[in-house]
N, C-alpha and C positions, 0 to 999 in steps of 0.2 A: 377251353380244353379240361381245365381243373373241375369245372361243374359237371362235364360230361363223364369224367373218370369217376367222380363221386357217385353220380347217378347210376352209373353201370354197377358200381359195387352194391348199392342198396337193392337194385333190381335182382341181382344174382344171390342176396342174401348174406353176402360176406361183408366183413367190417371194412370200413373205408380206410385206406391207407393215407396216413398224413404225409403231405409233401414236406420236403426239408424247408425250414426257416431260413430267411435271409439273415445273415450275420449283421449285428447292429455295428456302427463304427465305434471304435475303441476310443475313450476319452483320456487323453494323455494325462499321466500323474501330475505334470506341471499345472494343469488347469485347476487343481483341487489343493494346491499349497501355496501358502503365502511366501515361503522361502524360495519358490521357483518363479515368483513374479518378476517380469524384466525389470521394473524400476528397482527392486530390492537387489537384484544380481548387478545392476549396474552400479549402485550404491557400495555394495561389497568389493566390487573391483576398484573404485575410487579409494576407498579406506584402505584396502589392502595395499594398494600401489604406494599411498601416501606413507604407510607405516614401513613398508621396506625401504623407502628413501629417507627415513628417519624424521618424518614431519608429523607431529601430533594433530589431531583434530583441534581446530580453533573454536569449535562451536560447543553450544551449551556450558559455557563458563558459569560457574555459580557465583554470582554476585552476593555479598553477605550483608548488604545494608542498602541505603539509598544510592542509586547509580546517578550521579550528575557529572560534573567536571572531574570529580575524584570518584574511586569506588575501591572496594576492598574485596579481593579474591584470594581464597586460600590464606587468609590472615595477613596478606600484604597489600598495601596501598599502591594504587595505580592512578596515573592521569588517563583520563577516560574520554575516548571518543566513539564509543559504541552505543550511545543512548540518545533517543530523540528530545531529551529534556532540554529543549532550546532555551528556555527563559529561566529555567531552574524552579519551575513551579511545582514539579513533584519533589515532595520533601519540604516545601514551604510550610513554615507553622500555621498560618491562616488556611491554607488549602487543606492541610491534614485536619485541622480542626473542623472545617466545615464537612469533610467526610464523616467524622465521628459524630458530628450533630445530627447528620441526615441518618445515621444508623440509630442514634437515640431516639429519634423521632418516628422513623419509618420502618425500621428493622434492616437486616441485611439483605433482603430480597422483597420484590413487591409480589412474588409468588403467582404471577399470571401474566397473560398477554394484556397489553395496556387497553385493548379494545373492549375486554370484558371487565376485568376489575384489577388490572395493574396499574391504572393511571394513579399518579401521585402530583401534587402541586409543584414539586421541585422539578419534575419533567417539563412542565408548562413554563416554569420560570428560565430554564435553561434554553428552551425553544425560542421563547419570546425574545430573550436577549441576543441569541444567535441571528434571529431574523433583523434585528435592530442593527447589528454589526454589519450586516450586508445591505441594509436599507431595502428590504424586500418584505413581502407579505407575512410569511411564515416560514418555520423550519420544522423538520421531524428528526428525531434522533434514533439511531440504531444500536444494538449492542456489539456490533462489529463493523469497523471501517470497511474491511474487504466486503463483507455481505451487503453493505450499504450500496455498494456499486453494483455487485452481482444482481440484487433484486430489483434495483431501480432500472438498470438497462434491460434486464430479463424480463421485466413485467411490462414496461412502458412500449417496447419495440417488438416487431415480429418479422415473419417471413418476407412481407411486402416493403420492408423498409431497409435502409442502408445505414450502417454506423461507419464512420470514417475517423481514425485515430492517428495520432503521432506514432511512428515507429518505436519509440521508446516508453511507450504507456505502459502503465502498471498491470500486472497479471489480473487484478480484479476486475478489470475493464474487459479484458479478453475473455474472462469467464462469463461475464455478464453478456457479452455479445453471443457467446455460443449457446447460452441458455435461452436467449430471445430468438434465435433462428434468423435473424437478420444477416443480410449480406455484409461482409467485413472487408474493409479496404485500409490501407494504411498510406501514409505519405512519408517522405524523408523528414528527418527530425528538424522542427522549427521552419520548414520550408512552406511558408504561406502561398507562394506562387505555384508550387506544386500541387497543393490542396485546391486552389482556385481552378487550375487545369483540370484537375479530376473530377470537381463537381460540374464543370461546363459540360464534361462529357458523359457524366453518370446521373447527374440529379434528375433527369426527366423521366427515368426508368423505375423510380421508387416513389412511394407515398410519403412517408416520414423520413428525414434525414437527420442524423445525430453527428456532431463533429466533437470529439473528446480531446482535451488537452490537460496538462498539469500546470499547476502554478509554479512550482519548483520541481524539476525532475530529480528523483531520489537517488538515481545512480550517478548523475552527471551534474547536478548543483547549477543548472542554467534554467531560463524560463523563456516562455514565448512573448513575442511581440502582440500581446493580447488585442490592442485596437485594430491591427491588421486582419486578424482572425474574425473579429466582430464584425467588420465590413464585409468579409467573405460570406459569413453566415447570413448576414441580412440580404446581399444581393443574389444568394442562391436559395432563400428560403428555408433555411435549416435552423435546427436547434443547436445550441453550444452549451457543452458541459464542462466545467473547469473543476478539477480535482485539486484541492488546496491542502492536502494532507502535509505537504512540507513548507508551504508558503504562508500559511496562517501564523502569525506571532513572528514572522521572520521577514517579511517584505512591508513596506510602507512605514511612515513615520512612528505610527502607533501601534504597528502589528496588525493591521486590519487586512494585510495580504496583498495580492497582486491587483485587487480593484483599487486599493488606496495608492499603490505604487504609481499606477497610470491615471489616477484621478477619474475613474469611471463611475457611472451610476449604477446602482444594484441590478436594475432590470436590463443592463446591457448584455447579461449572461442569463440563459434560459434555467440552468441548473448549477448552482453553487453545491459542491460536495466538498466535506473534509473530514478529518478525523479528531478525535478528543484525547489520542494518546500521546500527541507529541507536545505542542506548545501549552495545551490545556490540561496535561497531568491525569487524564483519566483513560477511558477506554471506551472504543466504539466509534461511530461516524455519524454524519448529519447530511441532510439535503435542505437547502434553503431556496426559495424561490416564491413564486405567485401562488395564490390561495387554491387554485384548481389542481396544481402539481402536488402540493403537500397533502391536501385533503384526499385527493386520490390514492397517494401511496399509503396513507394511514388506514385507508379502509380496504385496500385491495392488494398491496404489494406482499407477496408471501413472506418476505424476509422480516417484515414488520409485524404483519396480521397474525402469523403463527409462532412468533418468538416471544419469549417472556419479556417484560419490560426491563429497562436499564436499572441495575442496582442503585438504590438511593445514594449509597455512599460515592459512586461514580459520577452521578449526576451532580451531587453537590461539591465535589472536588472540582469538576470541570466548569461549573458555574463560578466558583471562587476564583479559579485560575483565570478565566476570562475576565472577570472584574478586576482582578490584580493586573493583567496585562494592560488594559485600558487606564489604570490608574498609576502606572509605573512605566511610562513609555522610555525612561531610561534604560531599562533592561533592553528593550529592543534596539535602542541606538548602541548600547554596548555589545549586543550580540553581532550587529551588523559591523562594528569597528573590529572586533575579533577575528571575524571572517575574513574581513578585508585584509588584516595583518597576516594571517595564515596564507591566504592565496599570494600575496606580495613576496612573503619570504620564501615560499615554495618555489614559485616561479623564479626568483633571483637565485636560486640553488640548482636550477636546472630540473626540477621536478615536473613531469607531465601531469598537468591537472585538467586536461581535457577541454571541456565546455565551460568549466564552473566560473561563475561570477562572484564567488566567495561569500555567498549568502547561506551559511551554516553548513551546506553539504560540500565537501571538497575530495575529490579523488586524487589519489596517486597512482597513475596507470603504470604497471611494470612489464606487461607483456605475456605474461603466462601465469596459469593457475598455481603452477609450482612455485615459481617466484614469489607470488603474492603471499602463499601460505607460509613460506619460509620467512619472509620479511615481516609478516605479522608475528610470528614466533620470535624472531630476534628482538623486535620492539618490545614484546611482552617480557622478556628477560630483562630489559632496561627500564621496566616500570611504566610502560605505555601500553594501553589496551586499545587496540583497534582492529576491526574485523576486516577479513579479505572477502573480496567479492569474486567468486570463480566461477568459470564455465559450468552449467549453461545460464546462469543468471546474467552474464555478459558475454560477448564474443571471447574465445579463448585469448586472442591477441590483446584483448583490452582488460584482461584480469587486473584488479586493482585493490588497493586499501581505500577504504570509505571513511573519511573522517567527518563526524557530526560535531561542529563546533558549538559551544554553549555560551551564553552570556556570563556564566559562572567561571569560565576559564580565564587565568590571569595571562597578562603579556608574557610573563616569565615562563609559564608552562607551554605556551605556543612557541617561544623561541627555543626552548629546550626541545621540544618535540620535532621541530624542523632540523635542529642540529643533528639530532640522534638519527632521524630519517634519511638525512643526507649522507651520513657515515655509513649506514647500513645498505642503502639502496645501490650503492656503487660495488659492493662486495657480494651480494647475494646472486 
């Protein structure tokens, strides 16, 4: 019809009458403003609600020195349970000197991706000794622990694959699965039977299958029965990945982690993952395993290939911390003793510690985010720094304080903490 009208107008020598244009949809202003983003609005609601109830934000406290068993905030000294410095290696004179020596030799940055010109001998040394730690072929380090999980899972698996994980797995695993496009299924926490049943019904529908566990679960302080999961992965022809962020330096007689705890060979697990920011006093992550896995990631995993290499000071510090851990197993033993003391005393005083086994991570579950925030503030006033874990990081009814125990904590500090915690938990 439009074409006929236009043609008729031309035939009669008259100008064409333009037809009205269809109105374009209006773009809501909220779509062009960060202060209207749903996530930010939710954050404002939480912060404003806490302020109305007289609860200060417990986050982004400014530590004024080394954060170990003790720390200094606002000029005041606190017993500190908010750092992952499990073995006291961050701040150890030999570890600090190793970082300084690496800067003197290699500078503060390698200034390039390792593939092109960022490779340094200290990277190779650290990776070689990590591989020896796990008794596997090789290892590769990443500048971020979170990115190590995201890029490894995101690259190795795809839409025809299945990734099955414990329901309490870390966010970095979930992000990696989302990036991969693989099918994602979870199983109840540490429930090997449920995993076995799941794979019996699902395994045949997929090409590659990956099972992901943690060595120590960072919110709960417990660990899986790893030999049972290894048996399941073998029977169902799956890969097994274990995230040792919180178990390296904590489990086993010499801190070699969950493998040493259960007396397992290195090749019993396909992908060993861990972080350098906790027991190893640095920053970043690593993957250890067979040559084909590590070489593949070095050349093709985007999070390694397109990222600058690890700063020399970080690699030097983590290498020194790794050597220190193996040379001083008494620190690991002390850490385990202090954690057991904390857990035993907490339970004796009626504190809900959930699943914790006392290996460095011990929650005090209080039942609501508001109670957890208020209890954290009350302890802070008494010279104890411990962070609350609030919804949505955990379920609202499972909000908690999370205590990270260090080998440097004294028995007296732990007993004082439990006494103070017991006094306040009954009144908050």
